[in-house]
C-alpha positions, 0 to 999 in steps of 0.5 A, spaced: 499 499 499 502 506 498 499 510 503 496 507 510 489 514 510 487 509 503 482 504 503 484 496 501 480 494 495 476 487 494 474 484 488 470 479 490 470 472 485 464 468 486 456 471 486 454 464 491 451 463 497 456 465 501 457 473 497 453 476 501 456 475 508 464 478 504 459 484 501 456 485 508 463 484 512 467 489 506 462 494 507 462 495 514 470 496 515 470 503 514 478 501 511 475 497 506 471 498 500 468 493 495 471 494 488 468 488 483 465 481 482 465 476 477 463 470 477 463 464 470 456 463 471 453 470 468 446 470 471 449 470 478 452 476 477 447 479 474 443 478 480 449 480 485 449 486 481 442 488 480 441 486 488 446 490 491 448 494 486 456 493 485 460 493 478 461 485 474 467 485 471 467 480 464 472 476 466 477 473 472 483 477 467 479 483 467 478 484 474 485 482 477 488 487 471 484 493 476 489 496 479 484 499 484 484 492 487 489 491 493 486 484 495 481 478 491 477 472 495 476 467 492 469 464 493 468 459 487 466 452 488 473 448 494 476 444 488 477 451 484 481 454 490 488 452 488 487 454 480 484 460 482 489 462 488 495 461 483 491 467 479 491 470 483 498 471 486 500 472 480 499 478 480 501 480 485 496 482 489 494 479 495 489 473 497 483 471 501 480 464 500 474 462 503 475 454 506 478 452 505 484 453 501 485 447 497 483 439 498 489 435 498 496 438 501 498 436 495 494 442 492 497 445 498 504 445 496 503 447 489 500 455 492 507 454 498 512 452 493 510 458 488 514 463 487 510 468 487 507 466 495 510 472 499 505 471 505 500 473 501 493 467 502 489 468 508 484 464 508 477 466 511 476 460 518 471 466 521 470 462 526 476 464 530 475 470 531 469 468 535 468 471 542 468 465 545 473 461 541 478 466 542 476 465 550 478 458 549 485 459 546 486 464 552 485 459 557 490 454 552 495 459 552 495 461 559 495 453 561 490 454 565 485 448 563 492 444 563 494 438 558 488 436 553 487 430 555 480 429 551 476 434 545 470 433 542 467 436 536 460 436 534 455 440 528 448 437 528 445 441 521 441 441 516 441 441 508 435 440 504 436 436 498 436 441 493 442 444 496 446 439 494 443 439 486 449 444 484 457 443 486 455 441 494 452 434 492 460 431 488 465 429 493 469 431 489 468 438 488 466 440 495 471 435 498 466 432 504 463 435 509 469 435 513 472 440 508 465 444 508 461 445 514 465 442 519 472 446 517 471 450 521 470 446 528 475 441 526 479 448 524 479 449 532 479 442 534 487 442 530 490 448 534 487 444 539 489 438 539 494 437 533 494 432 528 491 426 528 495 420 529 490 414 528 483 415 526 477 410 527 471 413 522 466 412 519 463 417 513 456 415 508 451 419 505 444 418 506 440 422 501 439 418 492 442 426 489 448 425 492 454 422 494 457 427 500 457 424 507 450 427 510 455 423 517 461 424 519 464 420 526 471 419 529 475 416 535 482 419 533 488 419 537 492 427 536 500 427 537 499 431 542 497 424 546 490 427 547 483 423 544 478 426 541 471 424 538 467 427 532 460 427 530 458 431 523 451 431 521 447 435 516 441 430 517 438 433 523 432 437 520 430 441 520 435 446 522 442 449 524 442 446 531 450 447 533 456 446 532 460 445 537 467 443 541 467 441 548 475 440 551 478 437 557 484 438 560 488 436 567 486 443 570 479 445 567 474 443 562 470 448 557 465 448 552 463 452 546 458 451 542 451 455 540 449 455 533 457 456 530 461 457 537 459 463 538 457 462 545 460 459 551 456 454 554 460 452 560 467 452 564 469 449 569 476 452 572 480 452 580 480 460 578 472 462 581 473 469 578 474 467 572 469 463 572 465 471 573 466 472 566 466 467 561 458 469 560 461 475 557 464 471 551 458 469 549 455 471 542 447 471 538 449 470 531 443 470 525 445 464 521 450 459 521 456 463 519 456 467 525 459 473 525 465 474 524 466 475 518 467 482 519 473 481 524 476 477 518 476 482 513 478 488 518 484 483 520 486 482 513 485 490 512 490 492 518 496 487 515 495 489 508 495 497 510 501 496 516 504 488 516 500 487 522 498 481 522 493 478 527 494 472 531 488 469 530 488 471 521 490 463 517 494 464 513 496 459 506 500 455 511 494 454 517 489 453 512 493 446 509 495 443 516 487 444 516 487 441 509 491 435 512 488 433 518 481 433 514 483 429 509 488 425 516 481 425 518 477 421 511 484 417 512 485 420 504 493 422 506 
C-alpha cells in the first residue's frame, strides 16, 4: 500500500451463497471497499449487480488487472480454489480464500512453493475470531486448562436435498462435509489437539442425489497425546442446531457451542474470578456464518495497510495444515 490513509480495495470472485457475507463485511469496515465482482456464471453476476449495485467484471483477468483491487476474495467452489489463488498471486495481489484453501496437501504445496507466494494468501476461518473461540485459546495459552486430555467436536445442522443439486452434492468438488460445514470446528480442534495419529472413522451419505457424507463420525488419537471424538452431520432436521467443542484438560473443562461456536456454554476451573467472566464471551448470531466475517476483513485490511498480523488470521500455511488435518480424518493421506 502506498499510504495508510487509502482504503483497501477488494474484488470478489464468486457470487454464490457466501457472497452476501463478504459484501456486508467489506461494507462494514471503514478502511475497506468493494471494487468489483466476477463470476463465471453470468446470471449470478447479474443478480448480485442488481441486488447490491456493485461493479461487475466480464472476466477474471479483467478483475485481476484492475489497479484499484488490492485483495481478491475467492468464493468459488472448493475444487477451484488452488487454481484461482495461483492466478491471483501471479498479479502481486493479496488473496483471501474461503475455506478450505485446497482439498489436498499436494495442492497446498503448489501454493506454498509458488514463486509468487510471499505471505500474501489468507483463509477465511472466521470462527477463530468468535469471542468464545478467542476465550478458549486464551485459556490454553495461559495453561489454565492444563494439558488437554479429551476434545469432542460436534456439528448438528440441516441441509435439504436442494442444497446438494449443484457442486455441493459432488464429493470430488466439495471434498466432503469435513471440508465444508465441518471445516471451521475441525480447524479449531486442530489448534487445540494437534494432528491425528490414529483414526477410526465412518463417513456416509444419506441422500440419493449426493455422494457427499451427511454423517462423519471419528475417534481420534492426536500427536499431542490427547484423545478426541468427532460427530458431524447435516442430517438433523430441520435447522442448524449446534456446533460445539468440549475441551477437558488436567486442570479444567470448557465447552464452546451455540449454533456456530458463538457461546461459552460452561467453564469449570479452580479460578473463581475467571468463572464469573465467561458469560461475557458469548454472542447472539443470525445465521451459521456467525458475526466474524467483518473481523476477518478488519484484520486482513490492517495487515495490508500496516504489515501487522492478527494472531487469529489464518494464513496459507494454517489453511494447508487444516486441510492435512481433515485429510487424515478421512484417511486420504
